[in-house]
N, C-alpha and C positions, 0 to 999 in steps of 0.2 A: 875363851875361844882361841885359836891360833889360826894363822893365815900364813902357810908354808912354815917357815922357821921363825914367824914374828909372833910373839905372844901379844895380844891386845885385849883392853877392856872394852866390850862391846855388849849392848843390849841385842839379844837375839829373840826372833820370833819364829814361828813354825806356820806355814800356811796349809791347812788341812783340807782346805775345799777351795777350787779355782774355777773360773768361769770356764765354760767349754773352749770358748774361743779366745785367743789363739792357742791355748795350752793343750787341747785335745790332739793337735799335730804334731806338738813338740817332743823331741826326744833329748831329754837333758835330765839331769839329776838333781837339779835345784834352781834356784835364783838367789844371786846374791845382790844385796842392795847397793846399785851403783848410781842413783838418782841424786839430782840436787838437793841439799838441805832444806830448801824452800818447799819442796815436793814431798818431804818425809811425813809419814803417818805419825801422829802423836808427838811430833817434835823429836823423833828419834834421830840421832846424827847418823848418817850412812857410814857404812864400815870403812871406806877410803878417806873419808873425812876425819874419822875417828883416828886411824893409823898416822895420818899427817900430823894431827894435833898431838898425839903422843911422842913425836919426833924419833921414831924407832928406824926410819929408813936414812940410808946415807944419802940419798937424793930424793925429791919430791916427785917421783915418777913410778909408774907401773906398766907392766905389759901383759898382755893376753896371748897365749900360744893356741891356735887352732891346728888340729892335726886331720888328716883326710882318713885317719883308720877309725873304724867304728866297730865296737864290741858286737853289735847286733847285726854286722854284716852285710 
């Protein structure tokens, strides 16, 4: 898989059934594992920990951009 233009080696899983709360009211396309390694299911390294371990970033930092524009309007 790739995050932006960064190729990474990562275990990937798909959730096909989620509990109703809180996801029933959520408007998003997906969930990207950003938890702590100690909270990981089956010992899977979270994606950003994996990126840092692969040393593919110029700095050990990341950011998130939120926009007020929503496609569903």
